[in-house]
C-alpha positions in Angstrom: -11.5 -13.5 6.1 -9.9 -10.1 5.7 -8.8 -9.1 2.3 -5.1 -9.3 1.3 -2.9 -6.2 1.4 -4.4 -3.5 -0.8 -7.8 -5.0 -0.8 -10.2 -3.0 1.4 -12.8 -4.8 3.6 -16.4 -4.6 2.6 -17.6 -1.1 3.1 -14.2 0.3 3.9 -11.9 2.8 2.3 -9.5 1.3 -0.3 -5.9 1.3 0.7 -2.7 1.4 -1.4 -2.8 3.1 -4.8 -6.2 1.8 -5.9 -8.1 5.1 -5.2 -7.5 8.6 -4.2 -9.6 10.8 -2.0 -10.0 14.6 -2.4 -9.4 16.7 0.7 -12.6 18.7 1.4 -10.6 21.4 3.1 -8.2 22.1 0.2 -8.0 25.6 -1.4 -10.1 26.0 -4.6 -8.3 26.4 -7.9 -7.8 30.1 -8.9 -9.7 29.6 -12.2 -12.7 28.1 -10.3 -12.7 31.1 -7.9 -12.6 33.6 -10.8 -15.5 31.8 -12.5 -17.6 32.0 -9.4 -17.0 35.7 -8.9 -17.8 36.5 -12.6 -21.1 34.5 -12.3 -22.1 36.5 -9.2 -21.5 39.9 -11.0 -23.3 39.0 -14.2 -26.5 37.6 -12.6 -29.5 40.0 -13.1 -31.1 41.3 -9.9 -34.2 39.4 -8.8 -33.5 36.5 -11.1 -33.7 33.0 -9.7 -30.3 31.2 -9.3 -30.2 27.8 -11.0 -28.1 25.2 -9.4 -27.6 23.5 -12.8 -26.8 26.6 -14.8 -23.6 26.4 -16.8 -20.7 28.6 -15.7 -19.0 30.9 -18.3 -15.6 29.9 -19.4 -13.0 32.6 -18.6 -11.3 34.1 -21.6 -7.7 33.3 -22.1 -5.1 35.3 -23.8 -2.3 33.8 -25.9 1.0 35.2 -27.0 1.4 35.5 -30.8 3.2 32.5 -32.1 2.6 30.5 -29.0 0.4 27.4 -28.8 -3.1 28.1 -27.4 -3.5 27.2 -23.8 -5.4 24.0 -23.3 -8.5 24.2 -21.0 -7.9 22.5 -17.7 -9.7 19.2 -17.3 -11.9 18.8 -14.2 -10.5 16.4 -11.6 -11.8 12.8 -12.0 -13.8 11.4 -9.2 -12.1 8.5 -7.4 -12.7 5.1 -8.9 -15.0 2.8 -7.0 -13.4 -0.4 -5.8 -15.6 -2.9 -7.6 -16.2 -6.5 -6.6 -14.3 -7.5 -9.8 -11.2 -5.6 -8.4 -11.7 -7.4 -5.1 -11.6 -10.8 -6.9 -8.6 -9.7 -9.0 -6.5 -8.8 -6.0 -7.6 -11.8 -4.0 -6.4 -14.0 -6.9 -3.1 -12.1 -6.9 -2.7 -12.7 -3.2 -3.5 -16.4 -3.7 -0.9 -16.7 -6.4 1.6 -15.0 -4.0 0.7 -17.5 -1.3 0.7 -20.5 -3.6 4.2 -21.8 -2.7 3.3 -21.8 1.0 0.0 -23.7 0.3 1.8 -26.2 -1.9 4.4 -26.8 0.8 1.6 -27.2 3.3 -0.2 -29.8 1.2 3.1 -31.7 0.6 3.8 -31.9 4.4 0.3 -33.0 5.3 0.1 -35.4 2.3 3.4 -37.0 3.5 1.9 -37.5 7.0 -1.3 -38.9 5.6 0.6 -41.3 3.4 2.6 -42.8 6.3 -0.6 -43.1 8.4 -2.4 -44.9 5.5 0.5 -47.4 5.1 0.9 -48.0 8.8 -2.9 -48.4 9.3 -3.1 -50.8 6.4 -0.5 -53.0 7.9 -2.4 -53.0 11.2 -5.7 -53.6 9.3 -7.1 -50.4 10.7 -9.3 -48.0 8.7 -8.1 -44.4 8.3 -11.5 -42.9 7.9 -12.7 -43.6 11.5 -9.4 -42.1 12.8 -9.9 -38.9 10.9 -13.6 -38.3 11.0 -15.4 -40.1 13.9 -13.3 -40.7 16.9 -12.8 -38.9 20.2 -13.6 -35.2 20.0 -15.0 -35.6 16.5 -17.6 -38.0 17.9 -18.6 -35.3 20.5 -19.1 -32.7 17.8 -21.1 -35.0 15.6 -23.3 -35.8 18.6 -23.9 -32.1 19.1 -24.8 -31.7 15.5 -27.2 -34.6 15.7 -28.9 -34.1 19.0 -27.9 -30.6 20.3 -26.6 -29.7 23.8 -27.5 -31.1 27.2 -30.1 -29.2 29.2 -28.7 -29.9 32.7 -25.4 -29.8 34.4 -25.5 -33.4 35.7 -22.9 -35.0 38.0 -21.1 -37.5 35.7 -17.5 -36.6 35.1 -16.4 -35.9 31.5 -19.9 -36.5 30.2 -21.4 -33.0 29.5 -21.2 -31.8 25.9 -21.6 -28.1 27.0 -17.8 -28.1 27.3 -17.6 -28.0 23.5 -18.1 -24.7 21.8 -20.8 -24.4 19.1 -19.5 -22.9 15.9 -18.0 -26.1 14.4 -20.9 -28.4 15.0 -23.3 -25.7 13.8 -21.4 -25.5 10.5 -21.4 -29.3 10.2 -25.1 -29.4 10.7 -25.8 -26.6 8.3 -23.6 -27.8 5.5 -24.6 -31.4 5.9 -28.2 -30.3 5.1 -27.0 -28.8 1.8 -24.4 -31.4 0.6 -24.5 -35.1 0.0 -22.8 -37.5 2.3 -22.8 -38.0 6.1 -22.2 -35.4 8.7 -18.9 -37.1 9.5 -17.7 -36.5 5.9 -19.0 -32.9 6.0 -17.1 -32.3 9.3 -13.9 -33.6 7.9 -14.3 -31.6 4.7 -14.8 -28.4 6.8 -11.7 -29.2 8.8 -9.5 -29.8 5.7 -10.8 -26.6 3.9 -10.3 -24.6 7.1 -6.7 -25.9 7.4 -5.9 -24.5 4.0 -7.5 -21.2 4.9 -5.4 -21.3 8.1 -2.2 -22.1 6.2 -2.9 -19.0 4.0 -3.5 -16.9 7.1 -0.3 -18.1 8.7 1.6 -17.3 5.6 0.0 -13.9 5.4 1.2 -13.0 8.9 4.7 -14.2 8.3 4.9 -12.5 4.9 3.6 -9.3 6.4 6.2 -9.2 9.1 9.3 -10.8 7.5 8.8 -11.3 3.8 7.7 -14.1 1.6 10.4 -16.6 2.4 9.7 -16.4 6.1 6.0 -16.8 5.4 6.5 -20.0 3.5 8.8 -21.4 6.2 6.3 -20.4 8.9 3.6 -22.3 7.1 5.8 -25.3 6.5 6.8 -25.4 10.2 3.1 -25.1 11.3 2.2 -28.0 9.0 5.1 -30.1 10.4 4.2 -29.9 14.1 4.3 -33.2 15.9 0.5 -33.3 16.2 -0.1 -31.8 12.7 -2.4 -34.6 11.6 -5.1 -33.0 13.8 -5.3 -30.3 11.2 -7.0 -32.9 8.9 -9.2 -34.5 11.5 -12.8 -33.7 12.5 -11.6 -31.3 15.3 -11.8 -27.5 15.8 -8.1 -26.7 15.7 -8.0 -25.9 12.0 -11.1 -23.7 12.0 -9.9 -21.9 15.1 -6.4 -21.3 13.7 -7.9 -19.9 10.5 -10.0 -17.4 12.4 -7.1 -16.5 14.7 -4.5 -16.1 11.9 -6.7 -13.9 9.8 -7.8 -11.9 12.9 -4.2 -11.2 13.8 -3.5 -10.3 10.1 -6.3 -7.9 10.2 -4.9 -6.3 13.3 -1.4 -6.0 11.6 -3.0 -4.3 8.6 -5.0 -1.8 10.7 -8.5 -3.3 10.2 -9.6 -3.6 13.8 -13.3 -4.1 13.2 -12.6 -7.0 10.8 -10.2 -8.4 13.4 -12.9 -8.1 16.1 -15.5 -9.9 14.1 -13.1 -12.8 13.4 -12.1 -12.8 17.1 -15.8 -13.1 18.1 -16.1 -16.2 15.8 -13.0 -17.7 17.3 -14.6 -17.2 20.7 -17.4 -19.4 19.5 -15.0 -22.1 18.4 -12.8 -23.0 21.3 -12.3 -22.1 24.9 -9.0 -20.5 24.0 -10.8 -18.1 21.8 -10.4 -15.7 24.7 -6.7 -15.4 23.6 -7.7 -14.0 20.2 -10.1 -11.6 21.9 -7.4 -10.4 24.2 -5.0 -9.8 21.3 -7.5 -7.7 19.4 -8.7 -5.8 22.5 -5.1 -5.0 23.4 -4.4 -3.7 19.9 -7.6 -1.6 20.1 -6.7 -0.1 23.5 -3.2 0.8 22.3 -4.8 2.5 19.2 -7.2 4.4 21.5 -4.3 5.8 23.4 -2.9 7.4 20.2 -6.3 8.6 18.9 -9.8 8.2 20.0 -12.2 6.5 17.5 -15.6 5.0 17.8 -14.7 2.2 15.4 -11.7 1.3 17.5 -13.8 1.4 20.7 -16.4 -0.8 18.9 -13.7 -3.3 18.0 -12.5 -3.6 21.6 -16.1 -4.3 22.6 -16.9 -6.8 19.8 -13.9 -9.0 20.1 -14.8 -10.9 23.3 -18.6 -11.2 22.5 -18.4 -14.7 21.0 -16.6 -16.2 24.0 -18.6 -14.3 26.6 -21.8 -15.0 24.7 -21.4 -18.8 24.8 -20.2 -18.8 28.5 -23.3 -16.7 29.4 -25.6 -18.9 27.4 -24.4 -22.0 29.2 -25.0 -20.3 32.5 -28.6 -19.6 31.5 -29.1 -23.1 30.2 -28.1 -24.9 33.4 -29.6 -22.2 35.7 -26.5 -20.9 37.4 -24.2 -18.0 36.7 -21.0 -20.2 36.8 -22.6 -22.9 34.7 -19.8 -23.1 32.1 -17.1 -23.3 34.7 -19.0 -25.9 36.6 -19.1 -28.0 33.4 -15.3 -27.6 33.1 -14.9 -28.8 36.6 -16.7 -32.0 35.7 -14.1 -32.4 33.0 -11.4 -31.7 35.6 -10.3 -28.5 33.6 -9.5 -26.0 36.3 -6.6 -23.5 36.4 -4.2 -24.4 39.2 -1.3 -22.2 38.3 0.7 -24.9 36.5 1.1 -27.3 39.4 -0.3 -30.3 37.6 1.8 -29.5 34.6 5.0 -29.4 36.7 4.0 -32.7 38.4 3.6 -34.4 35.0 6.9 -33.1 33.7 8.8 -34.2 36.8 7.2 -37.6 36.7 8.0 -38.2 33.0 11.5 -36.7 32.9 12.8 -37.7 36.4 11.0 -40.6 38.0 9.5 -42.7 35.1 12.2 -45.0 33.8 10.1 -46.0 30.7 7.9 -43.0 29.9 5.3 -43.2 27.2 6.7 -41.8 24.0 3.7 -39.7 23.2 3.7 -38.1 26.6 7.4 -37.3 26.2 6.6 -35.6 22.9 3.9 -33.5 24.7 6.4 -32.5 27.4 9.1 -31.5 24.9 6.5 -29.5 23.0 5.5 -27.6 26.1 9.1 -26.8 27.0 9.9 -25.8 23.5 6.9 -23.5 23.4 8.0 -21.6 26.5 11.5 -21.2 25.0 10.1 -20.0 21.7 7.9 -17.4 23.5 11.1 -16.1 25.1 12.6 -15.8 21.6 9.5 -14.0 20.5 9.9 -11.5 23.3 13.6 -11.1 22.3 12.6 -10.5 18.7 10.1 -7.9 19.8 7.1 -9.3 17.9 4.1 -7.1 17.6 2.1 -6.8 20.8 -1.1 -8.6 19.5 0.9 -11.7 18.6 2.7 -11.7 21.9 -0.6 -11.3 23.8 -2.2 -14.1 21.8 0.6 -16.5 22.5 0.9 -15.5 26.1 -2.7 -16.0 26.9 -2.8 -19.3 25.0 0.3 -20.6 26.9 -1.1 -19.4 30.2 -4.3 -21.4 29.7 -2.6 -24.6 28.5 0.3 -24.6 31.0 -1.9 -23.4 33.9 -4.6 -26.0 33.5 -5.0 -28.7 36.1 -6.8 -30.9 33.6 -5.7 -33.8 31.4 -2.1 -33.6 30.3 -1.9 -35.6 27.1 -3.8 -33.3 24.7 -1.8 -30.2 25.5 0.4 -30.3 22.4 -2.8 -30.2 20.4 -4.1 -27.3 22.4 -1.0 -25.3 21.4 -1.5 -26.1 17.7 -3.0 -22.7 16.9 -0.1 -20.9 18.5 1.7 -20.4 15.2 3.3 -17.0 16.2 5.6 -19.1 18.5 7.2 -20.5 15.3 8.1 -17.1 13.9 11.5 -17.0 15.5 12.4 -20.4 13.9 11.0 -19.3 10.5 13.0 -16.0 10.7 16.3 -17.7 11.5 15.8 -20.4 8.9 15.1 -17.7 6.3 18.7 -16.4 6.9 20.3 -19.9 7.1 22.0 -21.7 4.3 19.9 -23.7 1.9 21.6 -27.0 3.1 20.8 -26.3 6.7 17.3 -25.2 5.9 16.7 -28.4 3.8 18.0 -30.7 6.6 15.9 -29.0 9.3 12.7 -29.1 7.3 13.2 -32.7 6.2 13.7 -33.7 9.9 10.6 -31.8 10.9 8.4 -33.3 8.3 9.6 -36.9 9.0 9.2 -36.4 12.7 5.7 -35.0 12.2 4.6 -37.9 10.0 5.9 -40.4 12.5 4.5 -38.7 15.6 1.1 -38.2 14.0 0.8 -41.8 13.0 2.0 -43.0 16.4 -0.5 -40.7 18.1 -3.5 -42.2 16.3 -2.4 -45.9 16.0 -0.3 -46.6 19.1 -1.3 -44.1 21.7 -4.5 -45.5 23.2 -6.3 -42.2 24.1 -7.3 -39.0 22.3 -4.6 -36.9 20.5 
């Protein structure tokens, strides 16, 4: 992840007040110039000039009764930013984010508690729900047996639709740790959720201050499908990479942002949204001043997504192999026609709509409204691009409808308008709003896994 404010990325130039650089084009000090001239005039003809010879100190005159002039000390070289300093400032940033992380744990712990009680009454185990069902089962299968070699014809049966970073991490860490791959996958998801919460806070804190950052993190934890953050899915890992990539963009570290965007592109199909945000920021920076590093960032950002899509094409032997796989899963862009049909059916024609599908519909409508507020608030361009591309993919898909609230889980910038307004609201209103959000999230998450018969 990128370092917090004031902490330079590896190999970069320290920012803030931690070091100072000397301008190579600055005018030499008069004393230094006089010393050089005297050295030139006192050297004997034909003598070899030593690069290590000491220079004579110019004589100084003092006024009687005045204190003798102190010799000028040579300028100190800038301090190297040591790994110890990196750790110190990272710990400082962690302490700064601690209230947000504690709030996140409290919200998610509340949801997990309700799920546990509800599942116990139904005599249903919590572990299979979190670690081994639905998409988690697909990722564990990839970690165990790898990817399919052919396209096939069976609908919704080709695992090439799932991106490789998460199952690769599961396989790698399971070989180094005790326990099953399912437990390893769940542990990765939970740890990634904490890293994501820290990144969400960092973005909010950077833009609107610490209170807004804490509220943004709390709202992200309290989304109706927030339980997915602690399931064996890729949403937490993807959000962590997206949040820290956007934070790196906001702090001017485009190469770091591009590297994280490339990893996000290996995590989920919507990784193209992170790449678009970083590339847009790089192109805007190139308009102001050309830089090879900025140009490299624009090129690196989409490599993860493009690399996997290209690899799938090579594996199945056709240039559109990945998109052919998506068609087998009925995931094709149709301009939002299927989305509108589902909304009309649930809100107009169905007299007894399924509660979970109503929640999905309201989430989609609220997301569009929040994007409008984000435009009104003039959020930074990278955040707007990320949210816009993510919304376009989710709303424009002609695929299955029910998981779309989960697909929007990484779109935390859409919550910034709410966090900003809550930060200026009264404490009573803020408390009531957050309490309702947490209670609603806990109930919806438990309902999603125990009552709704399909995947989240």
